[in-house]
C-alpha positions in Angstrom: -99.8 115.2 -14.8 -98.6 112.2 -12.7 -95.9 112.9 -10.1 -93.2 110.8 -11.8 -94.5 110.8 -15.3 -91.4 112.7 -16.5 -89.1 110.3 -14.6 -87.7 107.8 -17.1 -85.7 105.7 -14.6 -86.5 102.0 -14.8 -89.1 100.7 -12.4 -87.6 99.3 -9.2 -90.0 97.2 -7.1 -88.1 97.9 -3.8 -88.1 101.6 -4.4 -89.7 103.4 -1.4 -92.0 105.3 -3.8 -93.6 101.9 -4.7 -93.6 100.1 -1.4 -95.8 101.9 1.2 -95.0 101.8 4.9 -96.6 98.8 6.6 -100.3 99.3 7.3 -100.6 102.3 4.9 -102.7 102.1 1.9 -101.7 104.1 -1.2 -103.8 104.9 -4.3 -101.1 104.0 -6.7 -103.2 105.0 -9.7 -102.5 108.6 -8.8 -98.8 108.0 -8.4 -97.7 106.1 -11.5 -98.0 106.1 -15.2 -100.0 103.5 -17.0 -96.8 101.7 -18.2 -95.5 101.6 -14.6 -98.8 100.2 -13.4 -98.7 97.5 -16.0 -95.2 96.6 -14.9 -96.3 96.4 -11.3 -99.3 94.3 -12.1 -97.2 91.9 -14.2 -94.7 91.5 -11.4 -97.5 90.8 -9.0 -98.8 88.1 -11.3 -95.3 86.6 -11.6 -95.2 86.5 -7.7 -98.6 84.7 -7.6 -100.3 87.5 -5.8 -104.1 88.1 -6.2 -104.1 91.8 -5.3 -101.6 94.7 -5.4 -102.0 95.1 -1.6 -100.9 91.5 -1.1 -98.0 92.0 -3.6 -96.8 95.2 -1.8 -97.0 93.4 1.6 -94.9 90.5 0.2 -92.4 92.8 -1.5 -92.1 94.8 1.7 -91.6 91.7 3.8 -89.0 90.4 1.4 -87.2 93.7 1.3 -87.1 94.0 5.1 -85.7 90.5 5.4 -83.0 91.3 2.8 -82.1 94.6 4.7 -81.8 92.7 8.0 -79.6 90.1 6.4 -77.3 92.7 5.0 -76.9 94.7 8.2 -73.6 94.0 9.9 -73.9 92.2 13.2 -72.5 94.2 16.2 -69.6 92.9 18.3 
């Protein structure tokens, strides 16, 4: 059975389970249910990405930019 097949939480694209660390390839077919894969592929198409790797890199970059923008600046 898939690792998170019993997990009924909504799919969050910025979830660390979905976005692999930079430079790391993940065989997501082993990690997600078919419904989750369809949702990921649909989101990738909406973002204009040709591959899931490209999509994950884009999502990772966007996520990191958001995190940096939210960090409070030091004195």
